[in-house]
N, C-alpha and C positions, 0 to 999 in steps of 0.2 A: 581396511576400507572403513572411511567414517560415515556416521549417518546423519543425516541432515532434515530436521524439521522444518519445512518450508514456511511455516505459519502457525506461531504460537502466541496469544495474548498474554504476555506476563504482566503487562500493566492492569491487568484484572485480577491478579493474583495476589494476595495477602503474604504468601509464602514465596514470592517468587526468586530470592537468593536459595532457597533451599531446591527448589526445582531446577535452578541452572547447576547448583553445584552437584544434585543428583544426575543432570543430564552428562556433566563432564566426567563424573566417575564412570559411567555408562559409554564414553565413548559418542555422545551426541552433540552436534553443533545445533545451534538454534537460532533461526531468523525469527526476530520477536518485534511483529507488527505491532505499532499502537496505533490510537484511534483518534487521539487529539496530541496537540503539541505539549500540553499540559503532562498527558500521560507520557510523553517521551521524555519529558524534563525528569517528571519521578523515577521513572525507569533508569534514566540515564546516571542517575543518584545511587540507586541500589545495585543494580547488575551491570550497567554499560561498561567497565572496565574487565568483566571477564573474558576470556579468551575464545569460549565458545558462544557468545553471544553477537550475533549481529543485531542491533539495535537499530529499528526503522523507525522514523519520524512521520507518524501517520495523521491523515486527516479524512475519516472515514464518512461515505456518501452519506450513510445514514444522520450522523450527526451535524452534517451541512445541511440537510434536508429538512430536520425538524428545529434546527436553529439554536441546538445546544452548542455549534461552533460558529461563531460570529466572523464579521470583518476582524476583529481585533486577533482572532483564532488565526485566520487566513494570512493575515500580516504578520502574525508571530512564525506559523509555518516558513512563509515565506524568508524570514530574516533565519531562520535553522537552518533551513536546507540546504545551504552551502558549506556547511560543517559537517556534512555525512554522505556518504554514497549509497545509503539504505535508506528508501521512502516505502511505506506503505502501512497502514493501508490506505489507499486512496483508490478513486475510482468514482464510478456512477452507479447508481439502483435504481432503475425506472420500473420497477415491479411493484404493482397495486399492493401488496402486503406489507410494504416496509417503508416507502415514500409517497405522498400525496402527488399528483401530476404538477401541481402548480410550484413543485421544488426542481424540476427537471432541469430548467434554464439555471436556475442559481448553482445546482450541482456542477452543470457543463461548464459555466463560467469559472467556479471555483476549481475544476479538475484543469483546465487549460493553466490557471495560475500555478496549479503544481506543477504541472508539466512544464511550464515556461522557465520555473525554478530549476527542476531536475535537468533540463537540457544545458543548464550554464556548468554543470559539473559533467563532461564524457565518461562514461562507465556507471555511471549512478543505476543502481537496481531498484526498479518498483515493483512492489506488490498490489497488482491491481484486482479491484472489486467490480465486477462487471456483471450485472443481471438486468437483462432484456435491454442493454445499451450498448452491445460490442461495436457496431456501427460508429455510432457515437465517440465513444471511448479509442477506436483505431482512427477514426477522422482527425481528434484532438491530440493523438498520440503522433501522429504523422505532421500536423500543421505547426506542433510545436517544437520538430526536431527531435524527440525522444526516440522515435523509430529507428533512427540512424544513429543517435548518440548516447542511448541508453540501454540497458538490458530490459526490457518489458516483460514481466513474468504476469500472467492472468491467475490470480488465485481461484477465482471463480468463475467459470464463463461458461453462459447460456446463451450463446448466439446461434446463428444458422450456420449451417455445412459451408455456406458460400464465406459468411464472416469469419468460420474458422479456417477456412483456406487462405484468406485475406491475412490474418492473423499471423499463420504457418509462414507463409510466402514472405511476409514484413519481417521475420525473422524474431517473432515473440515466442516466449515458452511458457509454460503453464505446469502449477502445480495442479496434483490430484489428490483425490481423498478417497474413502471408501464408496463415496457418492459418486 
């Protein structure tokens, strides 16, 4: 049996090649979620060719919400999306602690563009960040065809039991952690 870390941020690590080598030695595969297209490109150069790394192109909602990722980054994401089957970390965060309420619309519009790009390549895997936005995430995933054409994995899910039921019956998956 191989172990698989379903969500790691190698793009934040100064020693990513060593982490990847240690993981390979220990029989661990890594779904390496990035938070920006630039982070993806940088990680692609340093660890993207490793057999145990599934490097995911990301556009994190926090970076979208506060403007660290702008229109140029969204276009860059769309350009890169067709070259990989792995996307993440993408999604929505409507929590008070991380994003201002005036960013929700921009986040939703950006996530719709991410999902539209993802649905162009059937079988694409999305690692989805969803905090206090499960219903909106599910609506966007359905409207863009991602629920039927992609593998949608909620990395962080804080929705209601009805939203959880909807996600499960829609075929979504969930990564879990100690929390």
